[in-house]
N, C-alpha and C positions, 0 to 999 in steps of 0.2 A: 356182682358188677350191674351197673347203671349207664347209659351212656345219653343221657339225657337231661340232671336236673346240673345247676349249677351249686353251688360249694352251701351258699344261702338256703334254698329249698332242700336241699340234701339230711341236711344238720335238720331242717325242719322236721320233715321223716322217720327222720335214724329216730331221733329225739322220742318223739312222739308213737310211733311205731312200728317198729324195726330193732333197736335196742340196740343201735350202733355197727351192727350188722351189712348197711347195707353203705355199699363200697363207690367209687365212680371210677370207669376203667380206662379214665384217659384227662389229663390232666388239661388239655383243651377246654374241654367243656367241663371239670371245676371251676376255672377261671374265668369262663363266660359271663360277661353282666351288657347286662340292654346298651345302646347304644343312641341317642337323636343327631338328627337334623338341626334342631333348631333347638335352641336352653329351655327348659319346660319354667323357670323363672322367668321368662319374655315373653313364655306363649297366652298362660296363664292373663296377661293384659287386654288378650283378644276375644277373651273365651263369651261363646254365645252363651251365659249361666243360664237365663232363664227362657223358655217360650216364649213366658208373655211380651218379652220386651215393652214393659212400663216405663213410661216418663217418673225419673222422680222416686227410682226403686231406691229403694237402700243400696249402700255399696256391702260387698258382700266378699268377706273372706278368705280365698283359694288357694291362704298360705298351705292350706295339707294336701291341695292338690299338689304341689313341688314335693311333698313330702312322702307320699306315695309312691309318685314319679322316679324319686330317685335313686338312680342306678345300684350305690352305694348299699340298697338296700333290697335283696332280694327276693321277702317274701313280708308283705308284712298284711296288716288289718284294719280298718279306717273304721274306727269305733263309732256308732251313728247314736251314739246313747243322748247329747245335747241338741241335737235337733228333733228329739222323741219322732222317729222314725218309728211309727206302730205298722204294725201287716195293716190287711183288709182283707173281710171274708164277705162276697157278695150275700142278701140276704136268703137266707133258708136256707145258703150253703155251705159246706165245710170246707169248701176253693179256696186257698189263702196267696196274695200275692201282697207287696211293699214297695208302693209306687215313690215313695221315699228313694230305698235302695236304686227302682229305676233308674230316679232324676241323676242320684252321686254317680251314676254308668254311662250316663249320659254326661255327664262332665266329663270321664276318666276317658271313655275313646274320641271325647274332639280334643282334646289334649293330647293324647297320642299319635294319634293325626295331624294336628296339626306339632308334633316332632319328630315326624315322618315314617313312625311305623306305620304302615301297609293294612288294611283291613283286615286279607288273608293270614297276615301272622296277630293277629286277637281270636281266643275264645272266650266265652260267656258262658257257663255254667249254671248249677243250678240242683237243691233240689225238686222243686217246688214244677209241674211242665205248669201251671199255671201261671208264676211268676218269667217264665220263657215267652209264652203267649203274649203274656199283657210287653213284654221287650218285644218281639214283633212286629207289634202293631205300634209301640213308638218310632220303629227304625223303619219303617215300612213293608216289610215283609209282610203282617198281613194284616187282613182288614178288618172295622169293626165281626164286619159280617161272621169272622173266622177262616175265609178264604185264603189261603195264601197271593202272597202278591210273586214275590221272589223267594229265592234259598240257595246258598252260595254256598257249595261243596268241594272245596279246594278250587280249580278251574274252572268247575262245572257250574253252570247259572238254568234252574228253569223259570220258566213264565207263563201261568197259566191262569193270567189273565192284563188285563191292556192297561193298567195300572205304569205308573215308572215309579218304582221304590228312590225317597228322597235325592228325586235329582239333584237338589243342587249338594248335597254332601255323597257324591262319588265314591268317593273311600270308604264308605259303610257297608261297601258291599258284599266286602270282602267276608265281612267277619260273624264268624259258626256261633250258633245257639243252641243247646242244647241242654237236657238234665243230665250230673252229676252220673248215670246211671249209663247216658248211650254213646257220653264221653270215651270211656274204657276202651282203652288202643289207641285212643288218641291224644294228639299235644301240641302244643305252638309254643314262640316265645314269650308271649304275655299271656293270664288266661285270669277274667275278673270272675272271683266267686262273689252271687250274693244269694248268702243265707237262707235272709226271707224273717224268722221268726223274728218278732221283737209287741210284746204289749206287758200289757201292769202285769200280768199274774207270773210272767218270767217263763209260758210256759214252752217246752219246746218239739211237742210230738214225737211222732216214732220215727219219720225218718233220719231226724238227725240223732239218733242210738245208735245205729250201725253204724260200729269203723270203720266198715270195707269202705261203705260209700264217704266217709271223712280223708279213708284214705287213699281212694281215688282223687278226689278232688285236691288235693293237696300235692299229689306228684304229680299232674298235666303239665303243669309249665314249665320251658329247658329256660328264661333269662329271668321273668316277672311273674310271681303271682304276690296279687292281690287281690280279698278277700274284703268284700264287706260285709257290715252286720252291727247286731246290738249284743255290747260284751258282756252288759248287767243279765241279758237272755243266753245266753248261749252258754253264759256259763254256769249256768243252770244243767249241763252236758258234762260230766264229771272228763272228758274225754275236750271235750272242744275248752275245758276248765284251763288241761295241762299244753293245749296248744295255744293260747292265749300266753298262757302264761311263761312259755317257751320263748312265744314269739314280742312278750315285755322285755325279758331279759336282753332280748339282742336286739333292744329298740325298733321292732317291728308294728310295735301300733301307731296309728296315728289317729287322735283325733278333731273330730268335724267340731268346731265352734259352735255357738249359737247361731252365729251371722253366717256361716259357709257355707250359706245355698240361697240363691231365692226365694224369695215366697211362692208359693206354688201350691194352686187344690189338686191335691189330688182325682184324678178321670176317674170315670160314670164307669162302671163295670155294670158290661147286662149278664145275669147271672144266667139267661138263654143262653146266650152264646158261648158257654163255661164250660171247656173239654172236660172228658170224665181225667181221673186222676187213678191212679193203675197203685193201689194202697201196698204199702211193702212195709210186712214188719219186720221192726230192730232183730238185729240175732244179737248173741253174745260171743266176745273174744274170742276164734277161736285156735285152740293149741297149734295146730300146726300152721297156720294164718294164707293159707294157699296162694291167695294172691300175693305176693314177694316173684314167688316165680313167672310172675304174670307182668310186674313190673321191670324185672332183670332180666327175660326177656321181649320187652317187647322194642 
């Protein structure tokens, strides 16, 4: 039995990993849905969709935000293929990040918080440390130099410099950001997953071949699981292709239209400040699935 995920998220985990053996131990948990203080359809009219703020910029179609935040859809995947959100690498480096997915996540968290969802109820996770580092820079948690400005874990915050992170957006300060591996054992009402990989070769790398990592990613959310990525690239993974098929069957795919994001140049990346990534080899699906006990005991 599990006592975290609502019915939609549990269904995804059951069909993808647990062969229907996962059960919810409480009807209250099964039926729980995210509740907003403000309607997302109203909120998007005032969203700061671009940090550029250029006058005369083309209109941005944010209906995808409303679809992604729909309370009746507990698990959704936001497909970036039409906005061509390709991954980036610093020169001479294998470290990968995706600026378009970061832009999407900033829009989503702005909308969530405008709808009344507090930062402490939101977790952002990714398989890639470099993506988390770029997110921390965008959210004012980390400086370009690599120094941490502030990190909030639960109700405790530590400040290592005199800078004030996101002083005009205090609600952001409670959001947790971790790699998927480090987020095992944690949960949040809303989880946003940045899958990062998007390229013309449709290469997914080794990190996304590990079923256990994917399992952790899709089972951290209590009320709302929002995943962001390139459908065409991720479908190169048999397990992720199955996940996307399950979501499509349950109206869980949200397509960002070509005009769904404000034009924005990707930030420059200084490869001398990029943190090292610990490489983790992919592993075959284990017969005994030991992580099952972790999910049910958490």
